[in-house]
C-alpha positions in Angstrom: 0.0 0.0 0.0 3.0 2.4 0.9 3.9 2.9 -3.1 0.5 1.6 -4.4 -1.6 4.2 -2.8 -1.5 7.0 -5.2 -2.0 4.5 -8.0 -5.2 3.4 -6.4 -6.4 6.5 -5.8 -5.9 7.5 -9.5 -7.8 4.5 -10.5 -10.8 5.4 -8.2 -10.6 9.0 -9.6 -11.0 7.9 -12.9 -13.9 5.4 -12.2 -15.5 8.3 -10.3 -15.7 10.4 -13.2 -18.5 8.1 -14.5 -20.6 7.8 -11.4 -23.2 10.5 -12.7 -23.7 8.8 -16.2 -24.3 5.2 -14.7 -26.4 6.2 -11.9 -28.7 8.1 -14.4 -29.0 5.3 -16.9 -28.3 2.2 -14.7 -29.2 3.3 -11.0 -32.4 4.6 -11.9 -33.4 1.4 -13.4 -33.4 -0.4 -9.9 -33.7 2.8 -7.3 -36.1 5.4 -7.0 -33.6 7.9 -5.4 -30.5 9.5 -6.8 -27.9 6.9 -6.4 -24.9 9.4 -7.6 -24.7 11.0 -4.3 -24.1 7.6 -2.5 -21.6 6.6 -5.1 -19.7 9.8 -5.0 -19.5 9.4 -1.5 -18.5 6.0 -1.6 -15.7 6.8 -4.1 -14.7 9.8 -1.8 -14.7 7.6 1.3 -12.4 5.0 -0.7 -9.8 7.5 -1.8 -9.9 9.2 1.7 -9.2 5.9 3.3 -6.7 4.7 1.0 -4.8 8.1 1.1 -5.0 8.0 5.1 -3.7 4.6 5.3 -0.9 5.3 3.0 0.0 8.3 5.2 0.1 6.7 8.4 2.2 4.0 7.2 4.7 6.6 6.2 4.4 8.1 9.6 5.5 11.6 8.3 3.4 14.8 7.4 5.4 17.4 5.6 5.0 21.1 6.3 3.9 23.1 3.3 2.3 26.6 3.9 -0.7 26.8 1.7 -1.6 23.0 2.7 -1.2 23.9 6.3 -3.5 26.8 5.9 -6.2 24.5 4.0 -5.8 22.0 7.0 -6.7 24.8 9.5 -9.5 25.9 7.2 -11.0 22.3 7.3 -10.2 22.1 11.1 -12.7 25.1 11.6 -15.2 23.9 9.5 -15.2 20.3 11.1 -15.0 21.6 14.5 -18.2 23.9 14.1 -19.9 20.8 12.0 -19.4 18.6 15.0 -21.5 20.7 17.2 -23.9 21.8 14.5 -24.6 19.0 12.0 -25.3 15.3 12.2 -22.4 12.8 11.2 -24.4 11.7 7.9 -24.3 15.6 7.0 -20.4 15.8 8.0 -18.8 12.6 6.4 -19.3 13.3 2.6 -17.7 16.9 3.0 -15.0 15.3 5.3 -14.3 12.7 2.7 -14.1 14.8 0.0 -11.9 17.7 1.6 -9.8 15.5 3.6 -8.8 13.5 0.8 -7.8 16.6 -1.1 -5.1 17.2 1.6 -4.1 13.6 1.9 -3.7 13.2 -2.1 -1.3 16.2 -2.1 0.9 14.5 1.1 0.8 11.1 -0.7 1.8 12.3 -4.1 5.0 14.2 -2.2 5.7 11.2 -0.7 5.1 9.0 -3.9 7.9 11.1 -5.8 10.4 11.1 -2.9 10.1 7.5 -2.9 9.9 6.3 -6.7 11.3 9.4 -8.3 10.0 12.4 -10.5 10.6 10.4 -13.7 8.6 7.7 -12.6 5.6 9.8 -11.3 5.6 11.6 -14.8 5.2 8.1 -16.3 2.4 7.4 -13.9 0.6 10.7 -14.9 1.1 10.2 -18.4 -0.7 6.8 -18.2 -3.4 8.4 -15.8 -3.9 11.2 -18.2 -4.1 9.1 -21.3 -7.1 6.9 -19.4 -8.8 10.2 -18.6 -8.6 11.4 -22.4 -10.2 8.1 -23.3 -13.0 8.4 -20.9 -13.6 12.1 -21.7 -14.1 11.2 -25.5 -16.0 8.0 -25.2 -18.7 9.5 -23.0 -18.6 12.9 -24.6 -18.9 11.6 -28.3 -21.5 9.2 -27.2 -23.6 12.0 -25.9 -23.0 13.9 -29.2 -23.8 10.7 -31.4 -27.2 9.6 -29.6 -28.1 13.5 -29.4 -28.8 12.9 -25.7 -28.0 16.6 -25.1 -29.7 18.8 -22.3 -30.9 22.3 -23.4 -30.2 24.3 -20.2 -29.6 28.1 -19.5 -30.2 29.0 -23.2 -27.7 26.6 -24.8 -27.6 22.8 -25.4 -24.7 22.0 -23.1 -22.6 18.7 -23.0 -22.3 16.9 -19.9 -20.6 13.8 -20.9 -20.1 11.4 -18.0 -21.2 14.1 -15.6 -24.8 13.5 -17.0 -26.9 16.4 -15.8 -24.1 18.4 -14.6 -22.5 20.4 -17.5 -20.4 22.7 -15.2 -18.8 19.6 -13.5 -18.1 18.2 -16.9 -16.7 21.5 -18.0 -14.1 21.5 -14.8 -13.4 18.0 -15.7 -12.5 18.8 -19.2 -10.5 21.7 -18.4 -8.5 19.6 -16.2 -7.9 16.7 -19.0 -7.1 19.7 -21.5 -4.4 21.1 -19.3 -2.8 17.6 -18.5 -3.2 16.6 -22.3 -1.6 19.9 -23.5 1.1 19.6 -20.9 2.0 15.8 -20.8 1.4 14.9 -24.7 0.7 17.9 -27.0 3.7 20.5 -26.3 6.0 17.6 -25.9 5.2 15.9 -29.2 2.9 18.0 -31.7 2.4 14.9 -33.9 -1.2 14.6 -35.8 -2.6 12.2 -33.3 -2.2 14.3 -30.4 -3.4 17.3 -32.5 -6.4 15.6 -33.6 -7.2 14.6 -29.6 -6.5 18.0 -28.5 -9.2 19.5 -30.8 -11.5 16.6 -30.0 -11.4 17.6 -26.2 -11.4 21.2 -26.9 -14.7 20.6 -29.0 -16.3 19.0 -26.1 -15.2 21.3 -23.5 -16.6 24.5 -25.7 -19.7 23.0 -25.8 -20.5 22.4 -22.2 -21.0 26.1 -22.7 -19.6 27.0 -19.3 -18.6 30.5 -19.4 -16.5 30.8 -16.4 -14.3 27.7 -17.0 -13.6 28.7 -20.6 -12.8 32.1 -19.5 -10.6 31.3 -16.5 -8.5 28.7 -18.6 -7.4 31.5 -20.9 -6.8 33.9 -18.0 -4.7 31.1 -16.3 -2.2 30.6 -19.7 -2.1 34.3 -20.0 -1.2 34.8 -16.4 1.6 32.3 -16.5 3.0 33.8 -19.4 3.0 37.5 -18.1 4.0 36.7 -14.4 6.9 34.6 -15.5 8.6 37.1 -17.5 11.0 39.1 -15.6 11.9 41.7 -18.1 9.2 44.8 -18.8 9.9 44.9 -22.5 9.0 41.1 -22.8 6.0 41.2 -20.5 4.8 44.6 -22.5 5.1 42.4 -25.7 3.0 39.5 -24.3 0.5 41.8 -22.8 0.0 43.4 -26.3 -0.4 40.0 -27.9 -2.9 39.0 -25.6 -4.9 42.1 -26.1 -5.0 41.2 -29.8 -5.8 37.6 -29.2 -8.8 38.8 -26.7 -10.1 41.2 -29.0 -10.2 38.7 -31.9 -11.9 36.0 -29.7 -14.4 38.9 -28.4 -15.4 39.4 -32.2 -15.5 35.7 -32.9 -18.0 35.1 -30.1 -20.3 38.1 -30.8 -20.4 37.2 -34.6 -21.1 33.4 -34.3 -22.8 30.9 -32.0 -19.8 29.3 -31.0 -20.3 30.2 -27.4 -23.8 31.6 -27.1 -24.1 32.0 -23.4 -20.9 34.2 -23.6 -22.4 36.0 -26.5 -25.2 36.9 -24.5 -23.2 38.2 -21.5 -21.2 40.6 -24.2 -24.3 41.9 -26.0 -27.2 41.6 -23.8 -28.1 44.4 -21.1 -30.0 41.6 -19.3 -26.9 39.6 -19.3 -26.8 39.4 -15.4 -30.5 38.4 -15.2 -30.1 35.0 -17.0 -31.3 32.2 -15.0 -28.2 30.8 -14.2 -26.9 34.0 -12.8 -30.2 34.7 -11.2 -30.1 31.3 -9.2 -26.7 32.2 -7.9 -27.7 35.4 -6.4 -30.8 34.0 -5.2 -28.9 31.2 -3.5 -26.6 33.9 -1.9 -29.2 36.1 -0.7 -31.3 33.3 0.9 -28.1 31.8 2.7 -27.1 35.3 4.0 -30.4 36.3 5.3 -31.1 32.8 6.6 -28.1 32.5 8.8 -28.0 33.5 12.6 -25.7 36.3 14.0 -23.7 33.3 15.3 -23.7 31.5 12.1 -22.3 34.4 10.3 -19.6 34.7 12.3 -18.7 30.9 12.8 -20.7 29.4 10.2 -23.4 26.4 9.8 -20.4 23.8 10.0 -18.8 21.1 7.8 -21.5 19.8 5.4 -24.3 21.7 6.7 -25.3 23.9 3.7 -27.8 21.6 2.0 -29.7 21.0 5.3 -29.4 24.6 6.2 -30.7 25.6 2.7 -33.6 23.2 2.8 -34.9 24.1 6.3 -34.6 28.0 5.3 -36.2 27.8 1.5 -37.7 24.5 1.6 -35.5 23.3 -1.5 -33.5 20.3 -1.5 -30.2 19.4 -3.3 -29.0 23.1 -3.7 -25.2 23.4 -3.8 -23.5 27.0 -2.9 -22.4 27.3 -6.5 -19.0 29.1 -5.6 -16.4 28.8 -3.0 -16.9 32.0 -1.4 -20.4 31.4 -0.6 -19.4 27.6 0.4 -16.7 28.7 3.1 -18.7 31.3 4.3 -21.6 29.6 4.9 -20.1 26.6 6.4 -17.3 28.7 8.2 -18.7 31.9 8.8 -16.7 35.1 8.3 -13.8 33.4 10.2 -13.7 30.7 7.5 -14.1 33.0 4.6 -11.0 34.9 5.9 -8.9 31.7 6.4 -9.9 30.6 2.7 -9.1 34.0 1.3 -5.6 34.0 3.4 -5.4 30.5 1.7 -6.0 31.9 -1.7 -3.3 34.8 -1.0 -0.6 32.5 0.2 -1.1 30.1 -2.3 -0.9 32.9 -5.2 2.3 34.1 -3.6 3.6 30.7 -3.6 2.7 30.1 -7.3 4.1 33.5 -8.1 7.3 32.5 -6.4 7.5 29.3 -7.9 7.0 30.2 -11.7 9.8 32.5 -11.2 12.3 30.3 -9.6 14.9 28.2 -11.6 13.3 24.8 -11.3 14.7 21.7 -13.0 12.3 20.3 -15.4 13.0 16.4 -16.0 12.2 15.4 -19.7 10.1 17.7 -21.7 7.2 18.2 -19.4 6.9 22.1 -17.8 5.9 21.6 -14.6 6.0 25.1 -13.7 3.1 25.9 -16.1 1.5 22.5 -15.7 1.0 23.3 -12.0 0.4 27.0 -12.2 -2.4 26.8 -14.9 -4.2 24.1 -12.9 -4.0 25.6 -9.7 -4.5 29.1 -10.6 -7.7 27.8 -12.7 -9.3 26.0 -9.9 -7.9 27.6 -6.8 -7.4 31.3 -7.4 -10.0 31.6 -10.0 -12.6 29.9 -8.2 -15.1 32.5 -7.0 -18.0 31.4 -9.4 -17.0 27.6 -9.6 -18.1 25.0 -7.2 -15.1 23.0 -8.0 -14.9 21.6 -4.0 -18.1 19.6 -4.9 -16.8 17.7 -7.9 -14.0 16.0 -6.5 -12.7 14.6 -9.5 -11.3 17.7 -11.2 -10.2 19.2 -7.6 -8.5 15.7 -6.9 -6.2 16.2 -9.9 -5.4 19.8 -8.5 -4.1 18.6 -5.3 -2.2 15.7 -6.9 -0.4 18.8 -8.7 0.1 20.7 -5.8 2.0 17.7 -4.1 4.3 17.6 -7.1 4.7 21.5 -6.6 5.5 20.8 -2.8 8.2 18.3 -4.1 9.8 20.7 -6.7 10.1 23.3 -4.2 11.5 21.5 -1.3 14.0 19.5 -3.4 14.8 21.8 -6.1 18.0 22.9 -4.5 19.0 19.1 -4.4 18.2 18.3 -7.9 19.7 21.6 -9.3 23.1 20.5 -7.6 23.1 16.9 -8.7 22.4 18.3 -12.4 25.2 20.6 -12.1 27.6 18.0 -10.6 26.2 15.6 -13.4 27.1 18.0 -16.0 30.8 18.6 -14.6 
């Protein structure tokens, strides 16, 4: 288990990406309730348990400031949750939030034990299977025309049946991984075709924020990594030209109808999706007591709280700020904001540092774009609910932890070898 823990976790992450579609088509034949919630909790519990056991066998927890702050955030939510919510409410969130932390630590330990080359090999295999799953379920939905019309567009949800935003975040993660592990290292025809096929599915989820933030993440890396003002200015001009071109492409075609509505309609902030988000935020704020606004309703309590407040069941917070404010109060929100600040500073220093990249994978770009997209640009996403893509991000945070802590040693080895 000591060396196999991460491999087993990756396998469960891969299989979990199909939980919604199997629950929709197969679970509904045998059960009258939504089996996706139970299935996802079981997958999360499995990953949580395997990573925890692996961590306990190693008997060493490394210290890394962003992960330390994240652990404090989880602890605050858990303490309030123990006194406010039932164990049934707490466990699903505890499994998800806990496994993110454990995945980062176990990834770090895996690389220390097996080496960075072996980790890269493991990730490439993982990415390949993620790509297969994405394309099979995505194009099966296209082929059978089983596409849901939601919020003014026909939105692909692939293996995340009924959840186009979840599918969009999953595809964004797979796209980044494919670009960095396959496309950029080797620009052959097959890799280009697969990239285009993944991009088509991603764009046709018609999720505005993941698409916009994916572009911003790559742009931010290109600008922030530069140390010379003139080069940064040239990149900035190039980015402006690309963005202007993309703007005219969107408003003059139906490539992204929901973004087109945002750009052209005076009522763009009144579409059903945005109105729902605003309504959830308002109902949550006005439904919380004074104590809850300070300390929160506790880990896993949002669904029950919102149902009790509005009578509506199965409602998610829809963005991380609201999630951590509602379950952690102003204390939890401030810790989460501090976590984001620390993480951004860490990312900024990381990409500007001389890091030894083994092979042809640019680990600095891979990590920055993934973590920046999902952790920093997350104020309109609910990525902590969809653990498949979020798990991938924390695996990459474990990689970043290793590269930062062992970079000086790696550089010494390379220099000595060169001599």
